[in-house]
Backbone as JSON, one array per atom type, in Angstrom:
{
  "sequence": "MKTPTETTPQDPRGTQYAGVANRLTAFAFDYLIICGYIVMLIATTMATVKIAELVGLTWHWPGSPIIADLIALVTLVLPVVLYFTLQESSPKQGTWGKRKAGIRVVNANGGTLTRPQALLRSLVKFLPWQIAHTGLFQGLAVSTIPLAVIVGYVFVYMLVGIYTASALISKKHRTPYDWASGSYVIVDVQIGRKNLCEP",
  "N": [[0.95, -1.03, -0.23], [0.61, 2.24, -0.64], [2.13, 5.42, 0.76], [1.4, 8.53, 1.53], [3.28, 10.17, 0.66], [4.21, 8.25, -1.73], [2.68, 9.05, -3.79], [1.79, 8.94, -7.16], [1.23, 11.37, -10.0], [-2.13, 11.54, -11.01], [-3.97, 10.07, -13.76], [-6.73, 9.92, -15.69], [-5.76, 8.72, -18.99], [-3.5, 7.77, -18.95], [-0.06, 8.4, -17.51], [2.61, 9.94, -18.85], [5.69, 10.91, -18.11], [7.69, 14.1, -18.71], [10.73, 14.06, -20.41], [14.32, 14.43, -20.78], [14.66, 15.39, -23.1], [12.68, 17.17, -23.88], [12.24, 18.76, -21.18], [14.49, 20.49, -22.44], [13.65, 21.68, -24.93], [11.54, 22.99, -23.98], [12.88, 24.74, -22.04], [14.36, 26.16, -23.76], [12.86, 27.91, -25.22], [11.3, 28.83, -22.97], [13.62, 30.21, -22.95], [13.88, 32.61, -24.99], [12.14, 34.59, -24.0], [13.36, 35.15, -21.82], [15.74, 35.84, -23.13], [14.56, 38.44, -23.96], [13.38, 39.78, -22.48], [15.85, 41.15, -20.97], [17.36, 42.19, -22.77], [15.49, 44.13, -23.09], [15.78, 45.31, -20.46], [18.37, 45.93, -20.61], [17.87, 48.31, -22.92], [16.24, 50.13, -21.33], [17.88, 50.67, -19.06], [19.93, 52.19, -19.99], [18.35, 53.88, -21.43], [17.62, 55.52, -19.32], [20.23, 56.11, -18.07], [20.6, 57.67, -19.72], [19.25, 60.08, -20.02], [19.42, 60.73, -17.43], [21.69, 61.8, -17.39], [21.47, 63.82, -18.81], [19.85, 65.77, -17.46], [21.75, 66.5, -15.57], [22.96, 65.16, -14.2], [25.02, 62.27, -12.98], [25.36, 58.46, -13.14], [26.97, 55.87, -11.87], [28.0, 52.29, -12.14], [27.63, 50.27, -9.31], [30.22, 50.16, -7.08], [30.43, 48.16, -5.24], [30.8, 44.6, -4.8], [28.34, 43.41, -3.4], [26.37, 45.11, -4.09], [26.03, 45.2, -6.54], [25.4, 42.71, -7.41], [22.99, 42.59, -5.89], [21.44, 43.97, -7.31], [21.15, 42.83, -9.68], [19.86, 40.69, -8.88], [17.46, 41.73, -7.74], [16.57, 42.77, -10.56], [16.84, 41.14, -12.61], [17.23, 38.46, -11.72], [15.09, 37.45, -9.95], [12.61, 38.5, -11.24], [12.19, 36.7, -13.43], [12.02, 34.46, -12.09], [10.04, 35.08, -10.64], [8.2, 34.34, -13.0], [8.02, 31.76, -13.85], [7.22, 30.74, -11.42], [4.35, 31.85, -11.73], [3.29, 31.38, -13.58], [3.46, 28.29, -13.47], [1.81, 27.7, -11.22], [-0.34, 28.46, -12.4], [-3.87, 28.08, -14.34], [-3.26, 27.01, -16.31], [-0.86, 25.32, -15.46], [2.09, 25.66, -16.19], [5.05, 27.24, -18.12], [5.16, 29.44, -20.65], [6.88, 28.44, -22.71], [6.56, 25.54, -21.94], [4.51, 24.82, -22.7], [4.81, 25.44, -25.33], [6.3, 23.15, -25.97], [4.27, 21.13, -25.11], [4.14, 20.02, -22.7], [3.56, 20.04, -18.85], [3.44, 21.14, -15.67], [2.95, 19.48, -12.87], [1.48, 18.34, -9.42], [1.06, 16.01, -6.97], [-1.18, 14.72, -7.38], [-1.85, 15.03, -10.05], [-2.81, 17.7, -10.09], [-3.04, 21.25, -10.03], [-0.15, 23.05, -9.17], [0.66, 24.61, -6.12], [0.89, 28.08, -5.06], [3.29, 28.7, -3.14], [4.63, 25.78, -3.53], [5.16, 26.22, -6.29], [6.62, 28.82, -6.09], [8.87, 27.64, -4.72], [9.81, 25.68, -6.27], [11.16, 27.04, -8.36], [12.96, 28.44, -7.24], [14.69, 27.07, -6.25], [15.49, 25.47, -8.83], [16.28, 27.9, -10.17], [19.03, 28.8, -8.9], [21.63, 27.4, -9.22], [21.83, 29.82, -11.35], [21.6, 32.47, -9.63], [24.22, 32.07, -8.0], [25.86, 31.34, -9.59], [25.74, 33.91, -11.01], [26.8, 35.75, -8.31], [29.29, 34.73, -7.92], [30.4, 36.06, -10.28], [30.64, 38.85, -10.12], [31.73, 39.04, -7.73], [34.02, 38.7, -8.3], [34.87, 40.39, -10.75], [35.33, 42.4, -8.91], [37.85, 42.01, -8.13], [41.55, 42.12, -8.61], [42.39, 39.07, -8.23], [40.91, 36.4, -8.77], [39.25, 35.08, -5.71], [39.44, 32.14, -3.95], [37.16, 31.17, -2.57], [35.55, 31.74, -5.1], [35.83, 30.4, -7.01], [35.37, 27.79, -5.92], [32.58, 28.14, -5.72], [31.92, 28.38, -8.17], [32.48, 25.76, -9.25], [30.87, 24.47, -7.19], [28.27, 25.38, -8.81], [28.62, 23.89, -11.46], [28.21, 21.21, -10.31], [26.01, 21.46, -9.31], [24.55, 21.58, -11.53], [25.07, 19.4, -13.06], [23.92, 17.33, -11.09], [21.64, 18.24, -11.15], [20.74, 17.07, -14.05], [21.37, 14.89, -14.21], [20.06, 13.74, -12.26], [17.26, 14.16, -13.9], [17.95, 12.25, -16.32], [18.22, 9.85, -14.98], [16.31, 9.13, -13.05], [13.3, 7.27, -12.85], [11.05, 8.74, -13.31], [12.1, 10.96, -14.48], [12.62, 13.6, -12.72], [13.93, 15.83, -11.29], [15.76, 17.62, -8.53], [14.44, 19.91, -7.77], [12.08, 19.2, -8.85], [11.42, 17.18, -6.84], [12.24, 18.54, -4.35], [9.56, 20.01, -4.44], [7.21, 18.37, -4.31], [6.45, 17.79, -7.19], [5.72, 16.99, -10.71], [6.66, 16.57, -14.02], [4.66, 16.32, -16.56], [3.68, 14.94, -19.85], [1.74, 16.59, -21.81], [-0.68, 15.43, -23.77], [-2.54, 16.22, -25.43], [-2.1, 19.14, -25.82], [-0.22, 18.43, -27.16], [-0.31, 17.44, -29.34], [-2.03, 19.36, -30.79], [-0.1, 20.92, -30.83], [1.81, 20.12, -33.09], [-0.02, 20.22, -35.23], [-0.19, 22.77, -35.63], [0.81, 25.49, -38.07]],
  "CA": [[-0.05, -0.11, 0.07], [1.84, 3.47, -0.95], [2.24, 5.94, 1.35], [1.13, 10.17, 1.04], [4.4, 10.59, -0.36], [4.75, 7.56, -2.85], [1.81, 8.82, -5.23], [2.34, 10.1, -8.48], [-0.05, 11.73, -10.85], [-3.27, 10.68, -11.46], [-4.38, 10.85, -15.05], [-7.07, 8.62, -17.13], [-4.85, 8.52, -20.3], [-2.15, 7.5, -18.29], [0.8, 9.49, -17.53], [4.14, 10.33, -19.78], [6.51, 12.05, -17.63], [8.45, 14.58, -19.76], [12.03, 13.7, -20.34], [15.14, 15.82, -20.7], [14.53, 16.41, -24.25], [10.66, 17.56, -23.68], [12.23, 19.85, -20.83], [15.34, 21.75, -22.7], [12.99, 22.37, -25.79], [10.3, 24.2, -23.07], [13.24, 26.05, -21.72], [14.42, 26.77, -24.5], [11.58, 28.7, -25.69], [11.32, 30.02, -22.58], [15.0, 31.63, -22.7], [13.5, 33.55, -25.58], [11.29, 35.39, -23.09], [14.43, 35.54, -20.96], [16.67, 37.15, -23.58], [13.79, 39.42, -24.9], [14.04, 40.81, -21.09], [17.19, 41.41, -20.37], [17.16, 43.15, -24.36], [14.42, 45.26, -22.64], [15.99, 45.43, -19.28], [19.8, 46.85, -20.99], [17.45, 49.2, -23.02], [15.67, 50.5, -20.73], [18.89, 51.08, -17.91], [20.97, 53.04, -20.84], [17.51, 55.12, -21.92], [17.6, 56.07, -17.95], [21.38, 56.91, -18.0], [20.95, 59.48, -20.92], [18.13, 61.18, -19.6], [19.93, 61.35, -16.14], [22.84, 63.05, -17.86], [20.88, 65.01, -19.98], [19.01, 66.61, -16.23], [22.8, 66.79, -14.87], [23.33, 63.85, -12.8], [25.72, 60.81, -13.43], [25.19, 57.19, -12.24], [27.79, 54.98, -12.45], [27.65, 51.17, -11.54], [27.9, 50.6, -7.88], [31.47, 49.08, -6.25], [30.72, 47.32, -4.19], [30.07, 43.83, -5.62], [27.26, 42.85, -2.94], [25.2, 46.03, -4.42], [25.67, 44.76, -8.03], [24.63, 41.64, -7.0], [21.39, 42.73, -5.31], [21.03, 44.89, -8.37], [20.81, 42.45, -10.5], [18.73, 39.79, -8.19], [16.16, 41.98, -8.09], [15.95, 43.43, -11.3], [16.52, 40.24, -13.63], [16.73, 36.94, -11.41], [13.85, 37.6, -9.67], [11.4, 38.47, -12.33], [12.34, 35.08, -14.25], [11.33, 32.97, -10.75], [8.4, 34.81, -10.91], [7.21, 34.45, -14.25], [8.1, 30.55, -13.64], [6.09, 30.78, -10.25], [3.13, 32.49, -11.42], [2.95, 30.44, -14.57], [3.36, 26.84, -13.07], [0.92, 27.5, -10.42], [-1.75, 29.26, -12.63], [-4.85, 26.73, -14.76], [-2.13, 26.41, -17.7], [0.21, 24.65, -15.54], [3.01, 25.97, -17.19], [5.24, 28.95, -18.6], [4.95, 29.45, -22.47], [7.81, 27.24, -23.52], [6.29, 24.12, -21.52], [2.97, 24.85, -23.49], [4.78, 25.1, -26.68], [7.11, 21.91, -26.0], [3.42, 20.34, -24.67], [4.79, 19.4, -21.32], [2.98, 20.7, -17.82], [3.87, 20.73, -14.16], [1.57, 19.02, -11.99], [1.63, 18.09, -8.56], [1.78, 14.27, -6.91], [-2.77, 14.45, -7.52], [-2.33, 15.57, -11.18], [-3.79, 18.42, -10.07], [-1.69, 22.69, -9.62], [0.68, 23.42, -7.93], [-0.1, 25.84, -5.15], [1.9, 28.89, -5.23], [4.42, 27.92, -2.59], [5.1, 24.61, -4.25], [5.74, 26.73, -7.51], [7.74, 29.26, -5.98], [10.31, 26.64, -4.06], [10.21, 25.19, -7.23], [11.63, 27.79, -9.03], [13.73, 29.2, -6.39], [16.07, 25.91, -6.16], [15.74, 25.34, -10.06], [17.22, 28.9, -10.56], [19.47, 28.92, -7.68], [22.68, 27.97, -9.62], [22.04, 30.93, -11.55], [22.27, 33.01, -8.91], [25.11, 31.66, -7.38], [27.35, 31.96, -10.68], [25.7, 35.63, -10.96], [27.33, 36.12, -7.41], [31.0, 35.05, -8.22], [31.34, 37.03, -11.28], [30.4, 40.01, -9.48], [32.84, 39.04, -6.72], [35.4, 37.75, -9.41], [35.01, 40.94, -11.43], [35.6, 43.26, -8.11], [39.37, 42.28, -7.52], [42.45, 41.51, -9.69], [43.18, 38.02, -8.27], [40.11, 35.57, -8.4], [38.97, 34.42, -4.75], [38.93, 30.64, -4.17], [35.52, 30.92, -2.65], [34.47, 32.25, -6.17], [36.11, 29.12, -7.6], [34.51, 26.84, -5.29], [31.09, 28.62, -5.54], [31.41, 27.78, -9.68], [32.28, 24.27, -8.83], [29.49, 24.18, -6.68], [27.6, 25.54, -9.8], [28.99, 23.19, -12.04], [27.9, 20.14, -9.95], [24.29, 21.6, -9.33], [23.99, 21.74, -12.71], [25.81, 17.99, -13.12], [22.99, 16.31, -10.46], [20.23, 18.07, -12.2], [20.67, 16.55, -15.34], [21.83, 12.9, -13.72], [18.64, 13.44, -11.74], [16.12, 14.23, -14.94], [18.18, 11.44, -17.02], [18.4, 8.41, -14.22], [15.49, 8.64, -12.46], [12.19, 6.62, -13.35], [10.24, 9.59, -13.55], [12.93, 11.99, -14.72], [12.72, 14.28, -11.77], [15.01, 16.88, -10.74], [15.47, 17.93, -7.39], [13.35, 21.12, -7.82], [10.67, 18.6, -8.75], [11.79, 16.55, -5.46], [11.89, 19.7, -3.29], [8.17, 20.91, -4.13], [6.46, 17.71, -5.23], [6.18, 18.06, -8.38], [6.04, 16.11, -11.63], [6.5, 17.38, -15.52], [4.15, 15.5, -17.4], [3.53, 15.48, -21.09], [0.44, 16.75, -22.11], [-0.98, 14.71, -25.09], [-3.65, 17.19, -26.02], [-1.19, 19.9, -26.19], [1.44, 17.92, -28.05], [-1.46, 17.17, -30.74], [-2.3, 20.7, -31.1], [1.14, 21.98, -31.31], [1.97, 19.23, -34.29], [-1.2, 20.46, -36.37], [0.3, 24.08, -36.22], [1.86, 25.45, -38.98]],
  "C": [[0.76, 1.03, 0.16], [1.07, 4.17, 0.09], [1.64, 7.28, 0.66], [2.32, 10.48, -0.18], [4.7, 9.58, -1.69], [3.69, 7.9, -3.68], [2.41, 9.58, -5.98], [0.72, 10.23, -9.43], [-0.92, 10.86, -11.22], [-3.61, 11.15, -12.87], [-5.07, 9.67, -15.68], [-6.33, 8.12, -18.08], [-3.61, 7.76, -19.96], [-0.98, 8.46, -18.49], [2.25, 9.12, -18.05], [4.51, 11.02, -19.17], [7.29, 12.46, -18.81], [10.19, 14.43, -18.86], [12.76, 14.78, -20.63], [15.53, 16.52, -21.91], [13.62, 17.17, -24.51], [11.58, 19.11, -22.48], [13.64, 21.32, -21.21], [14.87, 22.05, -23.58], [11.86, 23.35, -25.01], [11.52, 25.23, -22.68], [13.89, 26.79, -23.17], [13.7, 27.79, -25.91], [11.52, 29.59, -24.86], [12.65, 31.14, -22.07], [14.97, 32.52, -24.01], [13.11, 34.66, -25.1], [12.47, 36.15, -22.46], [15.31, 36.57, -21.84], [15.66, 38.38, -24.06], [13.76, 40.4, -23.63], [14.68, 41.32, -21.29], [17.62, 42.13, -21.88], [16.5, 44.26, -23.25], [15.04, 45.73, -21.27], [17.63, 46.51, -19.52], [18.66, 48.49, -21.71], [16.85, 50.32, -22.43], [16.75, 51.66, -19.51], [19.73, 52.07, -18.88], [19.68, 54.4, -21.22], [17.79, 56.24, -20.4], [18.38, 56.65, -17.73], [21.37, 58.12, -18.67], [20.02, 59.95, -20.54], [18.41, 61.72, -17.64], [20.71, 62.22, -16.31], [22.83, 64.06, -18.45], [20.2, 66.48, -18.62], [20.23, 66.95, -15.3], [23.2, 65.72, -13.43], [23.88, 62.48, -13.52], [25.21, 59.69, -12.75], [26.07, 56.35, -13.15], [27.39, 53.23, -11.41], [28.26, 50.77, -10.52], [29.58, 49.36, -8.1], [31.76, 48.48, -6.1], [29.94, 45.93, -4.64], [28.66, 43.27, -4.65], [26.09, 44.27, -3.42], [24.88, 45.53, -5.62], [25.32, 43.44, -8.18], [23.09, 41.28, -6.62], [20.54, 43.15, -6.44], [20.25, 43.99, -9.36], [20.14, 40.88, -10.09], [17.66, 40.49, -8.17], [15.33, 42.14, -9.65], [16.08, 42.06, -12.74], [16.24, 39.08, -12.89], [15.38, 36.34, -10.67], [12.32, 37.6, -10.25], [11.01, 37.36, -13.16], [12.01, 34.32, -12.96], [10.11, 33.61, -10.62], [7.37, 34.49, -11.81], [7.17, 33.04, -14.61], [6.86, 30.13, -12.67], [4.98, 30.77, -11.06], [2.63, 31.73, -12.52], [2.3, 28.87, -14.67], [2.4, 26.69, -12.08], [-0.32, 28.21, -10.99], [-2.41, 27.69, -13.79], [-4.14, 26.63, -15.64], [-1.0, 25.37, -17.12], [1.54, 24.52, -15.87], [3.55, 27.16, -18.07], [4.9, 28.47, -20.17], [5.72, 28.2, -23.08], [7.49, 25.93, -23.18], [5.3, 24.47, -22.46], [3.38, 24.29, -25.17], [5.49, 23.41, -27.19], [5.37, 20.55, -25.35], [3.74, 19.37, -23.66], [3.63, 20.61, -20.51], [3.43, 19.91, -16.84], [2.82, 20.48, -13.6], [1.94, 18.59, -10.2], [1.07, 16.42, -7.9], [-0.06, 13.81, -7.17], [-2.89, 14.49, -8.85], [-2.68, 16.81, -11.35], [-2.38, 20.56, -9.67], [-1.15, 22.7, -9.09], [-0.02, 24.4, -7.38], [1.51, 26.92, -5.21], [3.27, 28.88, -4.35], [4.83, 26.86, -2.97], [5.73, 25.07, -5.86], [7.15, 27.54, -7.38], [9.17, 28.29, -5.42], [10.85, 26.09, -5.12], [11.19, 26.0, -7.89], [12.82, 28.49, -8.49], [15.06, 28.09, -6.34], [16.25, 25.69, -7.84], [16.75, 26.83, -10.67], [18.57, 29.49, -9.36], [21.51, 28.47, -8.13], [23.1, 29.29, -10.38], [22.29, 31.73, -10.83], [23.66, 33.06, -8.35], [25.97, 31.93, -8.27], [27.1, 33.62, -10.65], [26.88, 35.93, -9.59], [28.64, 36.2, -7.37], [31.2, 35.69, -9.08], [31.31, 37.94, -10.97], [31.85, 40.26, -8.27], [34.04, 38.74, -7.79], [35.95, 38.89, -9.89], [35.79, 42.8, -10.12], [37.24, 43.02, -7.73], [40.06, 41.52, -8.6], [42.76, 39.72, -9.31], [41.67, 37.25, -7.93], [40.17, 34.82, -6.91], [38.9, 32.64, -4.81], [37.98, 30.26, -3.9], [34.89, 30.87, -4.23], [34.9, 30.78, -6.89], [35.26, 27.91, -7.48], [32.71, 26.71, -5.39], [31.12, 27.61, -7.26], [31.78, 26.05, -9.63], [31.26, 23.38, -8.61], [28.23, 24.39, -7.8], [27.38, 24.43, -10.83], [27.96, 21.92, -11.69], [26.74, 20.11, -9.8], [23.5, 20.91, -10.43], [23.82, 20.02, -13.09], [24.58, 17.33, -12.23], [21.61, 17.2, -11.12], [19.46, 17.54, -13.11], [20.73, 14.95, -15.3], [20.24, 12.52, -13.34], [17.57, 13.04, -12.8], [16.49, 12.45, -15.76], [17.82, 10.16, -16.31], [17.36, 8.12, -13.46], [14.13, 8.17, -13.35], [11.11, 7.62, -13.93], [11.04, 10.74, -13.92], [12.61, 13.32, -13.83], [13.66, 14.87, -11.43], [14.84, 17.32, -9.16], [15.29, 19.25, -6.9], [12.53, 20.54, -7.93], [10.54, 17.65, -7.36], [10.97, 17.32, -4.25], [10.3, 20.22, -3.35], [7.48, 20.09, -4.36], [6.05, 17.58, -6.18], [6.46, 16.98, -9.83], [5.72, 17.08, -13.57], [6.24, 16.39, -16.38], [3.75, 15.73, -18.66], [2.07, 15.65, -21.5], [-0.06, 16.38, -23.61], [-1.82, 15.72, -26.19], [-3.02, 18.55, -26.64], [-0.17, 19.68, -27.07], [0.63, 18.19, -29.71], [-1.34, 18.37, -31.43], [-1.24, 21.11, -31.74], [1.86, 21.01, -32.83], [1.29, 19.72, -35.16], [-0.94, 21.86, -36.6], [0.79, 24.25, -37.52], [3.62, 25.93, -38.63]]
}
């Protein structure tokens, strides 16, 4: 008899779990949105600096790596985390990229993730990205790269490797952020068929 923690998504059509190829395809689509946001962020920053110069104000990128990292966290990482959180906890059960790839994120009962579940999933998922940012700003602030930064980057690559290996080896292709949030990524047969029919 299964305990509550051993339950799997219930789907009358039979559950198909999304593999690494499905996930990478979905993230490739979502990365287009992320890149578009980055371009918009850069353009907005440049326009703001120009306007500031016109009114006699000068702005320089913070010399403190901690402040620079906080700015990147608030303006870049957190918006991306929120995008994934809000989309994956919505009735759509997935980001635009996941919908294009024909997959969705569900809880153990096949239902929609709660906001806390989706937030935890996104935070763990993008943890390597944030650690890499922190290491980058700390490394740029000094002439010699500190040992802590090197260790941080080794840890980032280890995390990425663990995430990938878990998705490959796990029977249901679950990653650590799936385990942490109690989520599963499944193939949506209806969405997949619809996308195949689109030009």
